[in-house]
N, C-alpha and C positions, 0 to 999 in steps of 0.2 A: 927720271924729275929732274928739271937744269936745277945748275947752281943759284940761280937766285928765288928758285919757289925756297930752295932749303934753307936760306937766308930769312923769308919770311915766316917760316913755319918755325922756324928757331927763335924769333922775334916773338912772335904769339904766346909761344907757351912761354916764355920767360917772362911776359906781361901777366900771364895766368898764374902763376907763380907767385909770382910779388903781390897781386892783390889780394889772392889767401891766405899771403902771411899778413896782410894788411890787418884784414879781416879778421884773423885770428886773435889776432894783439890788441885791436880795436876791444873785440869781445872779451879779452880779456880784462882788459884794460876797465871795462866799464863794470864786471864782477865783481874785481878787488875795491873799484870807487864804492858801490854797493858795499861791502862788507866793509870798507873801512866810515861811511857811513852810520855803521848800524853797533859798528863800537863805540865810533868817537859822538862825543857832543858838544859842539861848538858854543859858547856863551858870548853872545853879541846884545844883549840887553840889561837893563835892569833887573827883571823879572821873568825867570821863565820854570818850567815844568817837566819834569821827566819820568820816566816810569823805568823800572827795572823788574826784574824776576830773582827771588830767592838763590843766592849761590850762584850770581851772573857780575859781571863787572863792566865799569863802562869809563871812558878816558874823556876829562871835561877838559876842551883845549879853550884860551883866551888868546886873545892878539897880543896883548902885553904881559909882563912880567907878573909872576903870583908871591907878591912877599906873604903873606898872612892870607889866613882860610880859618871858618871854624863849622864843625857838624854840631847840632842842638844836640842832636840824641846819638851817641858814639851805638849805643846798641844797634840800631838797624842798618847805618852801613858807617864805612869805614872808610876814610881820606888817605893816600899817598902821593905826595910829589914826585914823579917821576923824571922832571923836567922843568924849569923854570915857567913854563906858562903850558904845562900838562898837570893833572891830577887825575889817578885814579880811582873810583867809587866802586867799593864792593859790597853787596847787600848782602847783608850779616841774616833778617828777618823780615819776615811781613811787618810794615806799616810805614807812617807818613814823618818827613823830619824835611828839615831845610840845612841848605850850604851856603854860608857865604863868605865870599872870595873877594879881597882887594886886587886891585891890580897896581902896579908902578906908580898909575897918576891919581891914587888916592880913592877912586870909583868904588862902588861897592855894586856888587852882582849876587844876587838871591835867586838860587834854586831850590823848589820846591819840589824832592823827592820822594818818587811813589813805588812803595815795592809792597809787592803783590808775591803772592804763594806760587810758586810752581806749580803749572799744571798742564805743560809742555807734553808729556810722556801721557797723561790720558785724553790730550785734544787729537795726538797724533794717533791712540788706539783706538780712538771709536772715528779716525778718519780712514783708517786702515778695513778697519771690520764693518763699518756702515758705509760706504762709497755713496752713496743714495741719501743720506740725512744730510742734512747742514744745520750742523748742533756747534753752538756758542760755550766754550767752558769760562767761567769767571769765578775763582779761588775767592772764597771770605777767612777770615781768621779760624772757625771753627768747623767749614763747612764750604758744601761748591755748589754755584749756581748755572742749573742747563736750562738754556734757550734756544729757539730756532723750531727745526721745522724736521717732522720725518714721515713717511710716506707711508708708515700702518701700527699700528696699535703694538703692533708685538714687539717693534724696536723697542718702543719706550722702558718694557720691563726689562728687557739686555743691558739697554745706556745704564739704567738707574743702578741695579745690579756692577754692574765694571763700576762703577765712579764711586760705588758704596765702600770698594777696597783699598780707594785712595784718602777719603775724607770721610768721617763718623756719622755724617749729615750730609744728605743732596736736598736741595732744594728745586724740586722739578718744574719748570715751565717753559716747555714742549709743550711744543702744537702739532697735532695730526693732521697729515695733508691727507685727501682726497676725500671719499665719501665714506664713513663707516655703516653699516645698516646694524639695526638694533631690534632681537625681537621681544616683543613683551608678553610674557606671559602671567593673562591675567585672571585672577576669579572672583567673583561677586557673591558673596553670599548673602540673602539678606530673609532673619528667621522673625516671621508674627506668630505671636502668643495672641491665639483670643478667647476672651472670657464673655458670657452671654447669660443675663437672667432675662424672662421675659415670661409675664406673669397676664394672664386672659381667660374671659368668662363669657362663653356662648349660650344662648338659651331659645328654646319654641318651644310655643305652647297650642296643642292643635283641638279645639273643640266640635261640638257636630255641626257649627254653624260659623266659628271663628276661629284665628288663628293669629298666633303673634311669634315674630322672627329675631332676636337680636345679633347681630354678627361685626362687632367693630372688630374684633380680633380675629377675624378671617377663618374662623375655623368650620365655620358652616357654607358649605360650598353655594355658591351664586345660583340661581335660577331651581330652587328645589320648591316644591308643589305641596300641598299642604297635606300632611300626611304620607308624605313619604322624604323625609329631610334628608339631605346628604352633607356628609361630613368631608373636606379635603384632606386629611391625613396628619393634621398639625396638632389636634391635640393629644393630649397624654393622659387626659380621662375623659371619659364618655360613659353618661347614666341616661337613664329612660324612667317614667310613669307613668303607667297605660290601663283606665279605666273605662272599658264600654268604647263609648265614642272620643274619649277624653286622652290625651296623652301629651307630657311633659318631657324634654330632652334638653339634656344641659351636658356642655364641651368646655373643659377646662384643661389650657395649658399653665403647667406652670413647669417650667424648663431652666435648665442650667448645662452650660454647653462650655468646654473648654479645647481648642481649636490651635494646633502647630502646624505653620503651614514654612517651608524650608526649599528657596529658591537657589537655585545654583547654576550663573554661567559663567561660560573658561573660555573667552575669545582668546586667541592669538593675532595678534599683529604685529608685521612687519614696518621699518620707518626708517630714515637717514635721520642723522645726527642735527639736532637744530632743528630739524621737522614733524609741528604736532600730527597726531593721530590721537583718531579717537573712536568710540562704539555708542550705539543707543541700541537699546534692548526696549522698545514700548510701541509707542504708534504717534499718531499724527488726530488730533482736531479739527473741524473748521471753526474759525471767527468768522463772523462778519463785520466789515467795515464799514461804515456810511461816508457817503464819496457824494461831492457835487450836483447840486441837480439833482438830488432824490433816489442815485444811484449808491450800490451797492459793490461791494467785492469781496472775496474770501481770501482770508489768508489762514493758512496752516502751522499749528503751533505743537512742537514735542512734548512729548511726556514721555518716562518710563525712567527706565536706568543708563544715564549716558556718562561716560568717563572720558576725559582727553587727559593724554600726554605730551610732554614736550623734552625727550632726551638730549643731552649734550655732551658729548663725548670730551673730559677731559684727558685722558690721556695717563698713563701708568695701570691701566686697568681700569680706573675710576671714570664714572661719569656722575653728574648731576640732572635728577628727572625731576621736574613739576609734573603734579599731578593735580586731576581740577574733577572729582565725583560731583554727580548730582544726581538725585534721585528726584523724582516728581512724577503722582498722583492725581485724576483728576478731584475737585472736592467742589461738590452742588453746592454743600451750604454760602460758596463763595459765587456764586451764579452771577450775572449781572443779565439783564433784559434790556437784546440791544431791536427795534423794529419788530419787538412780539416774538423776536426770538431769542431765547436763554443760551447764555456763553458759560459755561462753566469756568471755574477757578481752579487755580491749580496749588497743591501744597507741596512745598520744594523742600529739602534738604541735602546742602553742598558744602562744601569745603573745598579748599585751595591749600594747596603746601608744597614744600621742595623739599629734596633729601640730595644729600652727596653721599653715592654709595659705590662697592666696587659691581662689575660685573657679576650675575650669578648670585648675589644675596636677594633677599626679597624684604619690601616693603608692607606692614601690614598698615591699612589703616581702619581703626574701631572708634566704639563710643557714640556711632551715630545712632542716638534711641531716640526712638519718637512713640511717646501715649499717648492714646486718643481714648475720653471716655465720651461716649455717645449714648444719649437717655431720647427716647419717645414715648409718647401718652398719646391713644385716640381713647375717642369716645363719645359718648354721645353726647350733645348739647345741654348742659343745664344738670342733666340726668348723671353726669361723672362726675361734678363734680363735686355732689351730696357726700358729705364725710361717713364712714363708714358702708351706707347704702349706695353709696355710686360705685361700689367695686363692682357689681355685675354688668354696668355698663360703660367699663373703660377695659383700655389694656395699656400694659405700663413694660415699656423694653428697656434692659440699659444695656450698652456692648463697649468693654474695653479692649482696649488693641494695643497692644505693645509690639514694636518693631523696630528690630534693630539692623544693621547694616555692617556688614565687615570686606574690605577689598585686600586683595591679596598681590602684589608686582614684583615679577620677577624680570628683570631686564636681561639678555645676553646679547653675545657679539656674533653677527649669523654672518654669512659668506653664500653667493649663488650655487646653485648644484650643479654639478658638470650631466653634462646630457647621458652620460655612460652610467652614471648611478641612478639614474629614474629607472623605474619598473617599465618594462614593454609594454601592459596591460593593467590600467586602472582599475579602482571595482567597477563591476557590473561590464567590464568590456570581455570576461572572460565567459558568457551565456548572452543568447541571444533568443527572437521568438521562434518556436518552430512552426513547421510548415503544415501542409495542410493534412500531409499523414498521421503526424508527428502530434496533432493537436485532437484532428476528431477519431483517429482510430487507436493509437497509442496514450493517449490524454496525457501528453508532456504540455507543461505550462511553459519550461524555458529548456533552452538544450544547450549545450557546451560548444564554440567555437574558439578557432583559434587566434592568438593575437593578428592585427592591422599586420599587413605590410610583409609576413613572413616573420617578425622579431624573435617569436618563440621557436627554438631550434628543435622542438618538438613536436614544431606542427608546421611545415611546412608549407602546407597548404591551408585554404581557410572553406572548406567542406566539413558540412558536418559528420556526413556517414562515414568519415573518417574516426572521427571521436566517439561517437554513438556505438559503431561497430555494425553487422550486416542488418540488413532493411530482411534479409530475405526468412529473419525467424519466426515474425510474426506475422508479415505484411503478404498480402494473397499473391498468389502466383504470376500477374500479371504487371509486378511489381519486380520481379527478378530480372537480374543483369541477363544480357541474351548470351553471352558469352564468357560462361563460369571459368574462373582460376582457379587451381590447387591453393586448399586452405594454408597458410601460415601459422603451423601451431606455436613457434619460438615468438611471435611477434604476440599472438594471446596471450602468451604466459606471461609475459614482460609488462603487463598492461596492470594497472592500479584503478581502484574504484572511491573516490574519498567520500566518507559517510556523511556530507554535509555540505550544504552549498559554503559555510561561513567557510569551512576548512580549504578552500581551494584558496593556493597563493594566488596574488596577484602575480600577473604577468606569466602566468604560465595557465597550459588548458589543462582540462582536466584527465584526458587519458591521451597517451603516446596514440601515433596515426598508424591504422592499421589497414596493410596495403594486399588485403584479400577479398577473396569472395567467395561463396561455399560452391562447394562441388556439386552434382543436382545426383552424381552415381554413389558419393559417401554420406554417411548419414551427418544429420548438419549439428552443426556442435551449439553446446548452450552457451550463449553470448549475453551480458550484461550490461544493458543501456548505461549509461551515466549518468541520465536524471530520469528521476520516472517520479509522478504523482505530485501533488498539487505543494509538498512542503519539500521536497528535495528526493534524496537517491534513495530509494525504495528500492525491494528486491521485484524485478517483474515474475509474477506468477501464472 
């Protein structure tokens, strides 16, 4: 390399070194300037505001000399002059006070000093332990205020417990980000107590040429012919008087019944925070709606037991739950007639409430009691209205129904299930329909099978012959294999047979595979199929 090239290279190295030193000095000066601004507070107006943390200090600087100053509350801050135009302010405890400063030109400067408790240690601890969370810590006089966002509900409880080590009271205003799934376990119980009282009398008289039948109470069967009167079976007492060709039959109903009905529904709903969910157990009935030009349309209205939910996650395991249960039933007494079509009415009970609760707790709604008394009287016109003597010509029926509704809701936080947790075979996949030999000859209604795609380790293939066992024990000779192989006794001994279909574990085959056939030269072993008979696992005899 020539002397001139060495000279150019040396100049370039020198310029690079100088540039590096200049950049380092500039960065150092910028850091010092930022630190200086954080420590010092320059007063350049008549009124200013300054925030400090307990056990910290700042230096107030003026452009002129400070001959006089005054602290309104010396218990909050302490002022110490350190130069003609600088004052050091030390924060003693949390609070708000004013600092009045006069310069040498007799100008008054007022600084509002706000001293907050020291929460920097808690803030740094939360940032280091929960880097994905964005939490702001605001200390108060005797508590701390937490706000911001966390990615999961599990973080909220840990952050609150961490803050309780520093402050006796924690105000939680953290918002949970993302989507939270809530499982709502619901139980709807309805108890109906019905008391019925009925009294009626039907009779019939037959003569040689005449007959009279009275069936207002419905105790005499319709279509009865003279001399062969029939009864519906609803009577409690029946009697007859027969004298030659004349006969008188009477049917009396004097009934009192007490009925108890319990209805229980246990739906399970999964929804996300803020999204409504609901269910309806009942049905729909059509309603005729008149339209223009003489046309009509059909609309359907729901009835039955309906419950709507709106869960809202608040954080720290708490949630707000809105519940709107409604129970309705068809009431023919409130029906209307539209175009000669009777549209029934609805009898409805509903409530709308909201509570704040923790996940896992149970909300119980009770007291929705409805009592109905229904009285019915039927009889022959005029004759049924005669006092005392009208009893044989009428029927009176009184029904009192008391219905009580109880709704219980238990919310829980849930997450998605991993694929490896699910069973390989769900309910009903462990058995299949039999073939012709198993159906007609053996009488099987179902036979075991392997899980699809060979997910069961005990069942590598999906052949029923490996599960049921050798077919040669009961089938004719033409169904035997052409090339028999020796029988594997160890596989037969390891085989287990469940006693009922319900005992088969989900995702498991009923039997391990049997890779063996029967040798015609040896005695046929006694094997038992997995399923025999119409109801399950009976031994084949």
